[in-house]
N, C-alpha and C positions, 0 to 999 in steps of 0.2 A: 749405150749402144755403139759399139765400135765398128761394126760392119753392117752392110745392107742385107736385109732379109729378102730372099728370092721369093717371089709370089707370082701367081697366075691371075691375070685379070679376066674374069668370066663375064661375058656380055651377051651370050646367046644360048639358045636351048640345047644345042649339041654339046657345047662345052660344059654346061651345067649337068647334063645327063652323065657325061663321062666322069666328072669330078665326084658326083654323088655315088655313082657305081663303085668307084675306087674306095670312097669313104665307108661304104657298107661292107668292105672286106676286112676291116680292122676292128678290134674290140672297143676302141674309145676314140672320139674325136673332140677337138676343142672347138667351141662355138662362141661367137660374139656378134653383136649388132651395133650399128651406129644409126641414130635417128634424130629427127628434129621434132620438138613438141613445145612450141611457145604459145600459140594462140588456139591450138586445136585440142578437141577432147581426145582424139585417137592419135597415137604416135605415127609420124610419117617416116617409113623405112628408107634409109639412104644407102646402106651397105650391109652386107653379111660377110663375116670372116669365118672361115673354115679351115681347120688344119687336121690332116689325118695321120700325122707322124712323118710324112714324106713331103707332101705338097701343101703349101699355103694357098688358099684360093680366096680372092676377094671378089665377091659376087655382086654384080651391079643390078639391083631390082628395077632400075629405071628403063632398062632395055629388054627385059625378059618377061614374057607373058605367061609361059607354061612352067609353073614351078612344081609340077607333080613329082619329078625325081627328088627334089629337096624335101617335099612333104613326106614322101616315102622314107627318106633318111631320118627325118625327125620322129617318125612313127616306128622305126626299126627297133624291135626289142632286143636285138643282138648287138647293138652298138650303144655304148654309154656315151651320153652327150655331157661334156665337161664345160661348165660355165663358171664365171665368178660374179657374185652378187647379182643373181639372175632375175630378180623380180621384174625389172623393167623390160628385160629381154623377153621374158615369158609373155608379157602383155604384147610386145611387138609381134611375136610369133602367132599369138592367138588372133590378133587383129588382122595380120597380113595373110595368114594361111589357114586359120581356124584349126591349128594342130600345135600342140605343145611338144617339146622335146622330151622323149621318154625312152628308156630310163635316164634319169638326170642325176648328176653329182655337182655340187656347188663347192668350189674351193674355199670360199669364205666360210661356209659351214664347217668344212673340214679343219680350217684354221682354228675355229672356236674350240673344237674338241681336242686339238693339239696344243691348246693353251698359248696360242700365238696372239691372243687379244680378240675382242669383239669387234665386228664390223671392220676387219682388216682390209685395207685397200690392196689392189692388185700390185701396185708399184712396190709396196712394202714386202709382199711375198716374193717378188722378183729379186729384190735386194737381198732378202733373207736366204733364199735358196740358190740363187745363181750369182750373187754378188754383182748385179748389174743394176745401174741406176737409169730408170727410164726417163726419157724426155717427154713430158706431158704437154709440150707447147701447143700441139694441134688439138687439144681437147675441146676447144670451142669452135671447131670447124662446122660450117653449114654443109652437111653431108649430102644435100640434095643438088649442090652446085657441081657442074661438070665443066672442064675437067678437074679432077682432084690433083693436087700437087704431089710430088714424090715424097715430101716430108709428111703430108697427110696420109699417104698410102703406107708408108713405113710405120707410122704411128698405129694405124689400124692393123697392119700385119703382126706387129709385136704383141698385140693383145691375145692372139692365139698361138703365135710361135713359141712364147714362153709359158703359156698356160698348161700345155700338155705335159712337158717335162716336170713342171712344178707339181702337177696332179700326180704323176708317177712317184715322185719323191714323197709326197704327202701320204699316198696310198701305202707305201712301204712303212712309214712311221705309224700310221693308223692301225695297221695290222698288228702292231706290238701293244695295242691298247685293247680295252674292252668295249670300245665305243663305235665299232663299225656298223652295227645294226641301228644304233642311235642316229648316226649320220645319214643312213639310208632313209630312216623315218622322217628326219627333218627335211631332207631334199624332196621326198615324196609329198610332204605336206604342202610345199610350194605349188605343186600341180593341183592337189585337191582344192586349195584355196582359190586358184585361178578358175577352176571349173564351176565354182559356186557363183550363181548369179546374184547380183546386188538386188535387195528388195527396196525398190524406190519409194515404197510407202513408209519406209523407215529413214529416208534421207534427211528428214528434219532433225533427227536426234543428233546428227553430226554438226549442225549449225551452232557456231559459238554463241554462248549465253542463252541457248534455248531453255536451259534450266530456269531462267529467270521469268519465263512467261507462264501465264495462267492457262488452264485447259482450253478455253475458247480461243485464245491467241495461238495455242499450239495447233488447234484445228485448222487455222488459217496457214500457219507455217508449214504444216504437213502438205497441204495442197500446193503451196508455192514451191517448196523444195522438190516435190515430184515433178511439177511442171518444168522447173529449171533444168533438172536432170534429163528429162525427155527432150527438151529443146536443145540442150548441149549435144546430145547424141545425134539427134536428127540433122542438126546443122554442122556437126563436127567442130564445135567451139568449146574451148575451155569454159568451165562453169562460170568463172568470174567475168568472162566476156559476154555472157548472156545477161546476168544481173549479179552484181557483187553480193557476197555473202552477208556483209554488214547491212546492205539494203534490205535483204530478205528479212533479217531480224527486226529492223526498224519498221518495216511495213507491218509485220505481225504484232509489233508492240503497240503502234499508234492506231492501227486499223483505219487507214485513210478512206475517205469517201469521194475524193475528187482529185484530179491530176495536180492541182496546185499544191496539195499536201505532199505529193511524191516529189515535186520539184525542190522541196526544201532540202532534200538530201541525195537525189539521184540526178544523173546527167540528163539534160533535155533530150538527147538522142535516145537514151534508154526509155524515158517516159513516152516519147513519140512512138517508139516501136512496140513497147510492151505495156503501156500504161492502162489501156482499156482491158487487156487480158488480166492484168494484176488486180485491178479494182473488181472485176467479175469474180476472181478467185477469193478475194477478201470477203465479198458479199456471200459467196457460196459457203465459205468456212464459218462465217458468223451465223448462218442459217442452219448449220449442222445441229441436229438434236443433242442436247446436253449429254445424254447418255452415250453418245458416240464420240464425245471429245476424247482426245488422247489424255492419258493420265499425266499429271504434273511430273516433270522429270526431277528425280531426286539424285543428287550427285553422291557418289560413294563417300566422299570426304565428309558429307553431312549426315551419313548414317550413324546411328548410335554405336559406340565402341569401335568405329572404324580404325581410328588412329592406334588404339590399344591393340587391336587384332592384328593390324599390319606389322606393328613393331614385334609382336609375339611370333608372328609368322617368319619375319626376317631373322629373329634370334634362333628359332628352331632350324631354319634353313642352314645357318652357319654351323649348327651341330651335326646335321645329317648329310651335308653335301659331300660327294666324293672329293677327296683331296687333290685329285688331279684335274678338277673342272672348276671354273669360276662359279660362284653362287648364282650370278645373274643368268648363266646359261641353263642351270638346272631349273630355276624358277625366276623369271623377270618380274618386275613390279607389276606389269600388265597382267601376267598370269596369276600372280598373288591376288590382285584385285578381282580377277575373274573367279578365283576360288572363293573369296569372300562373298562376292555377289551371288554365286551359286548357293552358298550356305545360307544366306539371309533370305533368299527367294524360295527355300524349301527343298533344296538338295534333289533336283529332278534327276531321275535315272535316265531320261531320254536325251538330255543335253548335258553331257558331262563336260566339265572344264578340262582344259588341255593338261593340267597337272594330274588328272586321274585317267590319262590315256597313254598308251605307248610306253616308251622307256622311262617316262617321268612318273609313272603310276606308283612305283614303290616309294618314291619320295613324297608324292602328293598325298598318299594314304597316311603317311606320318604327319604331314602338315595339318591334315583335316582334324587330327586329334587335338590340335591347339584350341579348337572351338568347343571341346567337350568339357 
């Protein structure tokens, strides 16, 4: 970064309305966010970066109350929103504004289909396309502190200043391939996944080592995990700042009956705050009728023929994948596992695996033949 980027600091409703109105006159804008999330369940928005091709705007969410012009921009179907590695930004937009940016293009996804590598960082794309080395020294900034330094503001501005021209170059390259529709599908899937609500009744499945527990213990863990998730959301605390995941597992494993058993592995403050509730949930779970116990969790790796099937799927994938795409982009290990699980659970037509949907379907249908 040899020269300073000119930016507009946006700190009131009038400025925001003007900036957003200008942004809605162009076909595509670059977007980014800076936020803090150390102890909280929800991210705390510290800065929004917007570039419409002419003006870089750094929007201060700590001084603006009416964000309706920005929300309208996010929802404007005539303006493509360009982001890089957008998953965390989408959560920020959803939490702060209850509106996702649509339509959306993610340059990290584009990079995948241009064979630039998987999970390519923004700095690498800037170096590749613009031959500029970014200074990432301000990446650990507390974006809620004011005033921000000029170094921090330049760092933030760069994230959108370079993003838009990179997107335009990548779009030109992508037009020479067969993968434009696939990129659109992948980017739309980010929005679809964000719109799905988590089923808190299934939160226990994500607890490490839950597969080791018996059904009655899982009945307890199910109640504990749901309660912890609800507590985290209501108090805006990161899950492990309510009760550590390892503690939830241990509670379900030993099924304690008194606070002294909890003190063997939990902090006294945790026990003081949540001990009575935890013991009530343990008792409630233990009194669950046996017919309502969750089924014992069976890991895929423990399923008969899993290792053989996965190896066969991976071998088939190397044979059928397009030569201009990496195999893991066509079918990741997670997606192969999903396909195997779908097969052994009876091949439901209602809940198709990702490999049998969209642009991957033609490859997924060939992979399914491995099971025949």
